[in-house]
C-alpha positions as CSV (number, residue, x, y, z in Angstrom):
1,M,31.6,-146.1,15.9
2,V,32.0,-142.8,14.1
3,W,35.7,-143.4,13.4
4,W,34.9,-144.9,9.9
5,F,33.0,-141.7,9.0
6,L,36.0,-139.6,10.2
7,L,38.3,-141.7,8.0
8,L,36.1,-141.4,5.0
9,E,35.7,-137.7,5.5
10,G,39.4,-137.4,6.1
11,L,40.2,-139.1,2.8
12,A,37.7,-136.8,1.0
13,H,39.4,-133.7,2.5
14,F,42.8,-135.2,1.8
15,Y,42.4,-134.3,-1.9
16,F,41.5,-130.7,-0.9
17,G,44.2,-130.4,1.7
18,R,45.6,-133.0,4.1
19,I,46.5,-130.2,6.5
20,M,42.9,-129.2,7.0
21,A,41.9,-132.9,7.2
22,W,44.5,-133.3,9.9
23,H,43.1,-130.4,11.9
24,I,39.6,-131.9,11.5
25,I,40.6,-135.3,12.7
26,K,42.8,-133.9,15.5
27,G,40.0,-131.6,16.6
28,A,37.4,-134.4,16.6
29,A,39.8,-136.6,18.6
30,E,40.4,-133.8,21.1
31,K,36.6,-133.1,21.3
32,C,36.0,-136.8,22.1
33,G,38.7,-136.6,24.8
34,I,40.7,-139.3,23.1
35,Q,44.4,-138.8,22.6
36,N,45.2,-142.2,21.1
37,I,42.8,-143.1,18.3
38,S,44.3,-146.6,18.4
39,T,43.0,-147.2,21.9
40,H,39.3,-146.2,21.5
41,S,38.4,-148.8,24.2
42,T,38.9,-146.1,26.9
43,R,35.6,-144.1,27.0
44,K,34.7,-141.5,29.6
């Protein structure tokens, strides 16, 4: 549900620094407890 927002925010930060964007996306994914973004069907 919020993945599209993360993608948009990631693209925005990409211009400033893809490394920082990667950390943001990775951190968000880890915070949600999801390792594979592709398989978002598995929710805890």
